[in-house]
N, C-alpha and C positions, 0 to 999 in steps of 0.2 A: 603522649596520650593522644587518642584518636579525636581529630576535630569533629565537632557536631555535623550532622547531615546538612543542616541549615547553611553552615559555613562552607562546606564542599559544594553545595549546589550554588550558592552565591558566587563562588569562584569560578565554576564551570560556566555559568550563564551571564558572568559580568553584570550582576546586579547586587543590590545591597542585601545583607543578611536579613535585615528586618523585613524586607519585601518577601523573601523566601520563607521566613518563620511565620509571618501572617498568612501566606498562602497555604502552607502545610497545615496549619491550624484549621483554616477554613475547609480544606479538603477532608481532613480527619473528622471534622464535624458534620460531613455529609453534604457540603456544598458542591454543586456541579461547576464545571469549567464555565459554561455560558454565563451562569449566575454571577460567578466571581468577576469574570471579564467585564461584565456590563454594569453591575451594581456594587462592587466593592474596590473601585479604583483607588479610593483613599488608602484602604489597607494594603493593597498590593503595589502601590506607587505606580498604577497604570499599566501593569503587565497585561498584554494582549492575549487573546485566545491561543495563538501559535506558541508564545513563550510558556503559557500555562500548561498546554499539553506536553511540552517538552519537559517542563518542571515535573509534571505528574509521572511521566515515563521514567525519568531518571530517579525520582524519589522511590519508585518501585524497585529499581535495579539496586540503588544504594542500600535500601532496607533488606533486600536479598543477600546483598554482599555482606553486611553486618551480621545478619543471622548465620550465614555460612561461617564468618570469621569467628564467631562464638563457638560454633560446633567444633571447628578445628583447634581452637585454643584449649577447649575442654578435652578434646581427644589426646592431644599431645601432653597436656597436664597430667592426664590419668596414666600416661606411660612413663611419667617422671623425667621427660626429656625437654621440658619447656625452659630454655635458658632466657635470660634477660635479652640477649642479641637477637635470638629467634622471635621472642614475643614483640620486640621493637619492629622487626622486619614484617611480621604479620600485621601489625597495625598500620604500618606505612603502606601496605599493599592497596593499590587504588582500583584493581579490576580483579575479576575472578580468576583470570588465567594465571597472574602472578601469585594469587593466594594458593592455587592448586600446585603450582610449581614448588613453593615453599613447604606445602604439606607432603609432597610426594614421598620423601624419605621416611615419613612417619605414618603414611597411610596403610591401615591393615590391608594385607594382600595375601594371596595364596602362597604357598611354599615355592619359592623360586630356587634356581640353581645356586644363587648367591646365598640365600638363606641356608640351603642344605650344606654349603661349603663352610659357612660360619659354624653351623652346629658340629661340623667335623674338624673344627679347630684350625681353619686355614686362613682366617683373617690376619693373623700375625705374619704369615708368609707374604700376603699381599702387601701389608704395610711395610715389611722389610725390604722387599724388592723395589717399591715405590720410593722409599726413603733413600736407599743405598743401591743404585743401579750397577755399582761396581762388583757386585756379587754375581757369581755364576747361578742362574736359576736351577739348572738340573742339580747342582750340588746342594744348594740350600734346601731345595724341595725334598730331598731324601730324608731330612729330619722330620717331615711331616707325613710320611707314609704310615698308615695305620689301616689295616685291613678291617679290624673291628668297626671302625668308623666309615667304611666304605672308600678309604683312599688306598687303592691297591699298589700304585706305584708313583714315581716322580711326576710322570705325566698327568696322572689324575689330580695330583696335588696342585700342579701349575694351572690345570684347566679350572679347578675350584677357585683358586686365588684370582685368575683372570675374571671369572664370573663376577666376584666381589667387586673388582675395580670397574668392571663395565656397568654394574649397577649403580655405583657411586657417580660414575660419569653421567650416567642418564638421569640422575636425581640431583644434579648440581643446579640450584635454581637460577643464579646469576648467569651461569654458562648457557643454560637452556634459553634464557630470554634473549641473549645475543645471538645464538644459532637461529633461533625462530625468526627474529627480525631480519637477519642476513638472507635467510632462505626466502623470506616474504619479498625482499628487495630484489633478489638475484634469481630466484627460481623461475622455471618455465613450465607452464602447464602443457602437456602434449596429448594429443589424441589421435588414435588410429582405428581404422575399421575392423570390427570383429569379422573374422573370415566367415563368408557365406552370408553376411547380413546387409550386402549392398543394396538389394532391391527393397527388402522390407523397411530399411532405414533410410530411404532415399531422401526424406525431409532433413536428415543430418548430413547431407553431402558436403556442406561447407566445413564439416569437422573430420572428414575421412583422413586428412593429412594436415593436421593443424598444430601450430605451436605459438604460444604467446606468453609474455611475461605475466605471472600470476597477479601481480599487483596492479596491472594495466587492463585486465579483463573486465569489460563493461557488464552491468548486472544481466542483461538479456542473454549475452553470449555465455556467461558463467551457468546460468539456469539451463541453457540449451545443452551445453556439455554435460552437465550432471544428469539431465534427463535422458540424454543418449546413452550414458553409462548405465543408468537404472533399467533402461529398456533392453539392455544387452547388445546394443548396436555399436557402442564405442568402447575401446580401451583408453582410459584416461589415467595419466600418471603425472605426478610433479617431479620434474627433472632438476637435479641440483648441480649438474655438471654438463658441459658441452658434449654432444654426441660423440664427437671425435677424440675426446680425452683419454689418454693412455691409462689403462685400468690399474697399472702399477704406481701411478703418480698420486702422491698424497694431495688431497684436496685441501682448500683453505679452511674448511670446516674441520678437518681432522687436525690441522695445524692449530687451530683455536682451542680444541679439546686438549691437545698436548700441551699447549702453553699453560692452560688453567691448572694442570697438574704437574707442571714442571717437568715434562717429559721431552726429551730431545735425542737425536742420534749423535752422540759423542763418542761412538766407538766402544763404550763400556759393555760388559758382558749381558746386561739385563736390558739395554736399550731397545734391541729388536723385538724382545718379547713384550715389552711395555707398548711399543708402537703398534705391534700387531693387535694388542688390546684396544688401542685407541681406534684403529681401523675397524674392528669388529663393533665396538661401541657405537660408532657413527653409522656404519652400513647396515648392521643387522639390528639395531635397537632405536637410536636416537632419531635418525632420518625417517624411519617407518612411522614412528609416533608423531613427528612433526608434520609429516605429509598428511595424515589424518586430521591433525589440528588445523592446519592451514587450509586444507580443502573445506573443512567446516567453517573456518573464518571467511573464506571466500563465499561459501553458500550463505552465511548469515548476512554478509554485507549485501550480496546480491538480492536476497529476500528482503532486507530492509529497504533497499532502493526501489524494488518492484513494488513493495507494499506502499511505499510513498507516491509512486507513479499512479497506482490504483486509486489511493485516496485523493490525490489532486484531480484525477479525471472524474471521480465520482463526485467530488465537490462541485466541478464545473457543470456536470450533468444535472445535479439536483438543483443548482441555481440557474438552470437555463431559462430563457424567457418564457413565461406562460401566456398562452393565447388569451386567457381570461375567461370570464363567465359568458360563454357564447354557445348556443345549441350546436352540438357536434355529432357527426356520423362517423362511426368507427367501422373500418373494414379490415378483418383479419383475413388476408389472401389465402387462397388454396385452389388447387387444380381439380382433381377428381372429387375431393370431399367438399368443394364449394367454397364460396367466399362468405364468411361469417359476418353478419351485419348487426350493429347496435347504435341506437340513437340515445344520447343523454341531453338532458335539458341544460340550461345555463347554470344549474347548481350542481351538475354531475350526476343527477338522478337518472336511472335507466328508465326510458318511456317506451322503448320499442326494440325488438330483436328478432332476428330470423337469419335465413341463408339464401342466397342466390347462386346460380350455377351458370356463370358466363363463358367459361372456359371449357376446354375439352375434358371429358367427352360429350357433354351436353351441349355446349355452345349456345345457351340461351341469352345470347348478347342483347337484343332489343327488349326481351322481357325484363332482363335484369335492370336495364336503365329505366324502364317504366316503373319498376317496383321502387328503385332509389329515388326517382323524381317525386313519387307520390309521398314516400316517407319525408323527404326534404320539405316538401310543400306543407304537409300536415304538421310537421313539428318546427317549422321555420328554422331550418338548419342553416348554419352560416359556414361552418367548416367541415371539411371531410379529412379525417386522418386515416392514412393508409399504412398498414404494417410493412416493414421492409424485408419480409422473408420470401419464401417461395411464392412465385406468381405476383410479386409485388408490381413489377413494371406492366404486366398485363392488366392488372387491376388499376394501376394508375392511368392507363390508357382508357379503361372503362369510365373512370371518373372524368377524364378529359372530354370524352364523348357526351357524358352527362351534362357537363358545363356548356359544351357547344350547342347542344340540342335544346337546352333549357337556360338560356341567358337570364331569364326573369327571376331565377333563383338566387342569382348573385353569390354563388359559391366560391370558396377558395379551398383548394386541395393541397395536402402536404404529405409527404412520406416521413414517418416517424419511426424510431427504432422500436422493435417489439421484443428486444431482449428482456428476458425474464416474464413476458406475458404468460407463457404456457406454465411457468412455475407458480405465478399467482393463481391461474385458472384451476390448478389442481390442489390449491392450499385449503387449510381449514378455514382461514379467513374469508376467502371467496365463497366457501360453502356456507359460511354464516350470513355473509352479506347477500348471496343469490342462492338460497337453498333450492329454488324451483327451477333455476336456469341451468340449461345443459353446460357441461364443462367447455365444450368447444366455443360457446358464444361468450364466455367470461372474458376470454382474450380480447374480444372486440370491444367490449366495455372498457378494458383497461387501456387499450390503444387510443380510444376516444378521450378518456380522462387524462391521459398523460400529456396530450396536446393542450388541454385546458390549464392544467397544473401539473407539470412534472414532478414537482416535489411531493405534493399531496398524494400522487399515485404510486410513485417509486418506493416511498417509505413502506409500502405494503409488501415488498419483495425483499428478499435476503439480498444485501448489497453484493455479495458474491455472485449472484445469479444475474447481475446486470451487465456484466462482462466488459468492463472498461479497463482491465488490468493486463499485466504481462505476466504469463506463467503463473496465474493465480492458484492453480491446484497444486504447484510445487512448492509453495512457501509455507511458513509456519502458520497453521491455520487459526490458531488462537490469537496470535499477534495480529493477523490480518483482520479478524473479526474485531477485535479491540479497536484497531486503527479505523476501520470502516464505520463501526458504531460511533465513534467520536466524531467523524466527519458528518455522519447524518444528524447527530445531535447538535452540532455547531450550525448547519445549515438551516434546520427546522427553527431553531431559536433566533437565528439572525433574521429570518423573515417574519416569525411571529404565526400564531395560529388563532383563527376565528373559532372560538370555543362553541359557538352555535351551530357550525356547519361541519367541523372537522370530523374525520372518522376516528375510531379508537386507535387505529394503527398510527395516525399522525399525532394524536394527542399523547400516546405512549412515548413519543420522542421529545416531548416537551421537558425542559429542566425540572427535575424533582419528580415527575410522574413515572409510572410504569403501567404495564398492560392491565393490571387489576384495577387501578384507580382511574385509568383512562375509560375502561369499560363502565365503571361506576358513573363517570361524568356523562357518558352517552345515555345510560339507563335513566339517570335523573332527569336529563335534558328530554328524553322521550316521555317520561312520566309527568313532569311539571312544566314543560315548554321551555322556551328559550330562556337563557340566563339574562336577567335585567341588569346586573352589576356584578363586578368581580367578587364582592363580599358574599354573594349567594353561593359561590364555589365552596365556602366552608361548610355548607349543609350536605355536601357530597359525602357519602360514607368513606371513611379511611383517608379523607383529605384533611389533614390536621394543620395546625398553625405553621409547622416547619415545612411541610409540602407546599402550602400556599406561599410562603415566602419565597421558596425556590421557583415556582411556577408562575405566580401571578403577572409579573411583568412581560411574560411572553405569550400570555393569553389575552386575545382581543375580544371586546364585546362592541359590535360595530354601531348598533342602535339602541343602546342602553340608557340607563338613567343618568350616568356620569360620562360626559365627553371624554374625560381623561382614560376611560376604560378602553377606548379604541386605539390608545397610544402605547408606546414602550415605557411611559413614565410608571415607576413601581408605586403601588398603593402606599408604601412607606413613605414616599416623598410628596404625597398629595398635599401635606400641610405646608410644605415648601412652596408648592405652586400657589396655594391660597395667600401666601405672603406675597408672592409676584403679583398675583391678581390685584390684591388690595393696594399695592404701590402703584400699578397702572390704572387703578380705578376703571377696569373693564371687566365685564363678565368673562368667564372662561371660554365661552363659545364665540365671543368676539375676538379674544386674544389669540386662540388657536388659528394658526395660519396666517396671522398678520405680521409678516416678516419686517415691515418697516418699523412697527412698534417694539418688536422683540429686539431688534438690532440696536435700539437706543438704550436697552438695559445693560447695566454693568454687572456681570456675573459676580464679582467680589462683594457686591452689596448684599448678597443673599447667603453667604457662607455662614456656617456656625460650626459647633463642635461636632455635630452629626453629619453634616452635608458640607463636603469640601468643594473646592473650585471645579474638579472633574465632573462631579455629579450635577452641579448648577449648570455647567456649560452643556452637559448632555440633555438635561431637561429643556433648556432654551431651544436646543436644535430641534428636539422632539415636537415642542409646541409649534415650532414653525412648520414643519412637515409631519405631523402625527401619523404613526404607523407606516412610514415610508418603506417601500419594498426595495431591497437592495438588488434585485434581479434586473437584467437589462431589458431593453424594449424588444418585443417580439418581432422577429423577422423570418422570412422563409427563403429557401432556395428553390430554384427552378431547373429540374433536370432536363437535359436536351432531348428534344423529340428525336426518334429513331435510333438512340443509343440506349439499348436495353440489355445487352449481353457483352460478355468479354470480346466476342468476335466482332462487335461493332465499333470497337475502339480502334483508332488509327494514331500513330505519333503525330504530334503537332496540333491535335484537337484541343481547343480551349472549352473547358466546361465548368459549371458551377456545381458545388458540392458542400456537403456538411461534414465537419470534423467530427469523427466518432470516438477517437482514441489518441492520445498524445503519449508516446513513449520517449525515452531519452535520446532515441537515434532519429526521431522524426515524428510526423503525424500521419494518421490514417483518415482518408477522406472517402466518404460515401458519394459516388458519382452516379449511382443508380444502375449499376450493372451486377448487382448481386455479390461482388466482391470489392472491398475496400482498396483504393489505391494507397500507396506510400509516397509521402513527400519526405524525402530523406532531409536531415537537418541542414545539410549543406545547400538544399534548394529551397528553403523556407524564405530566404531574403537575401538580398545583394549584399547585405552587411553580414559579418560574422556573428553566428548564433551559438551561444554555449548552452542555452536551455530552451528547447522548442516552445515551452509554455510562455515564454516572454513574447512569442509571436502569435500563437494560436492557443485556444482551449477547446475542449469538447463542446459541441453545439454551435460553434462559429460557422457562419457561411463564407465560403472562399472561392475564388476563381483559380483554376489550376490548368497546366498544360500537360497533355500525355506525352511522356518521354519515351516509354518503352512498354511493350506488352508481351508478357511471357504466358501465352495460352497454356502450355503444357504444365507449367508449375503454378498457374493460376496467380500471377503477380503483375501488379501494374505499377510502373514507375511514373511518378507525377512530379511537377515543379510548380511552384508558386511564383517563380521568376518567369514571367511570361514571355520574355525575350530570349529565353534559353532555346537553343535548337537541338531537337532529338539527335542523338548520335555524336554531338559536338562534345569535346573535352571541356570540363570546367576548370581545368588546372588547378584543382584544389587537392590533388593528392588522392590517396586511397580512402575509400569510404570508412568511416569508423564503425559502421555496423557490419562490415565484412570481416571474417576472421583472417589473422595472418596465416600464411601457409608456409610449409617447408620449402626449402630450395631457394629462397630469397625472391621468388617471383611476385608479381603484384597480386594482392587478394582479389578474389572473386567479387565482382560487383553484384552482390545479391544481399537483399535485406535478410536478417536472421528470422528464424521461426519466432513467432510472437502470438500471444493469445489475444483474441478479439472476438468476443461472441457475437458481435454484429457484423462480422466479415466472414462470409461463407468461404472465402478463398483460404482462410487460416483454420477452418473449423477442424480438419484432420488432425491438427496438432493437439487437440484436446483429448484425443482418444488414449 
């Protein structure tokens, strides 16, 4: 009998079945992962959000697997072919591929040559020759000639019998599994240039003569190959034998098929006929099917890894350090169309907006500085946020002149990513937020706000538009969306949300809430004023007890009636806090933040049937630092003066930059020249690095040395090992981001194509 899903998940995740069963029940009851991870630790045995996300994903897969299993069992049962052995094998299948292999012989299909041969009565001929190869095929086949059944002669009879055997060989579940895994271990993916496509497909030059074991191809390289094939630039094929192998030689795969059916060349009359059938079964049927399957397997693995990279980078970007509630000037750079200007106050409210024209063709440099100085003085601006798109460096120079000429303003300038700002500007959300504001000016508002609080602003943009992924348009879009939505949900709830200042877009990402309820919260707030306490949330339309349970702990009320409302302590645990307060004989306002007093408490003294040790310990930590922000301290990078374009770079330069994107093969760094440079994984540290994210993450400020500049291909090679010498060998062997090439030569030292919306150097690859 099939083990329960809970027991299978427990075995996979190496946790107790009781932990899984409790988590599955909570998920089925509508609880969110952030809520379960934070407030149901006793039930889950302390599973963290990463484990819970993995459990949720596998739960979905196993339920789909069981649904498919039930469908297959019913189908075979209706055919009257469900033996006890087959039923046991179907129940034992642990993945969809094995399940489909077992179903293949029973799967309804169009009339095949084999089926037509069976209808003509040729199956006994196939069985006879397979069972007794000492018979002469030509002689035995004469008995099956039947013109009325479409079998004109002995050759036609033998062709039909062979079709039956080939179909059997291609539907042997155990054999297929062995052949598939052997081909995965030993097969080589090869690509060549489609004739006449060299110029149009120049970005795929690394793959014009490429070969690499399929099992070893990294995610970014696999997706590049498949994109090249889809764009008609590359011929891509999975090779199962060496290029110089004799065509007459039987392969190991054919020998495996022959062995499975007890076929061998022993000099008997039917041996050659049977072996020819094996050869056809492999070369004309099985390998073609397996190539499609394994290419799909490669794609799925590559997409899964690419989605993980995107999710990790998005997580780091969302949890980047906020500059905080400081009046900010946002500049959305442009040349002919001007620089769009927006000023937001400390709360992010728009207080002024317009446009200046400091660059060609108008060149109103001095007038632009005067306008900006007046704005900054009038609104007491502290920070200038400059978008990193076209004319970014020229606009950065303008801000530098402003600061030089007006030191009394005490301004700080930063270049920030404007990825997704244009998407937000044209969105329905932006139109509702700024109905009277020109679309072009909304981007400047977004740029200013994302410096104040990246998380609060970036949640307004579809995560896929933020552009911190590899080949994001090539991967499974529903899986990508599900993964990125989970990241946003986890980040928002890890930080917490001020219910009296948050936008509807931010509130909609809080555990238990949705766009409709978030809109109701904002409407209620606008009509009745700030929420005085968490209980008042229950007056919001459609925000019932279940929603309140899921959301309340993540919603903060900073200056309300109850000081606990500004913490992550859930209202359901307020009675526990009251017991702690009574024991300490201190008012809650005095206890909050009193680390010395809180550290004297013994958590086990406050546990009961409802609140276990994990919850008590969480509450004591929260009382010590209520509403603590998990994000790092705000830091800025200073771009080098005079380095504004790719042509300004020279090998050996040491520059400061910001990590914009982390891929499996390295990290992309914005050094202020309109194209991100790449620090290859081998140049991230003097020590061996197996995962770039162990060294850097999106948003980090780092120092790098320019190692090489390829102006034609718009590629910048950087190193974080500042004692590296440009042109010197690192003695580390071929770079693992460069594809292997035919002929045994050293792979080309070039980074693969990769998507990064913040890097103009790679923008072409998104077309």
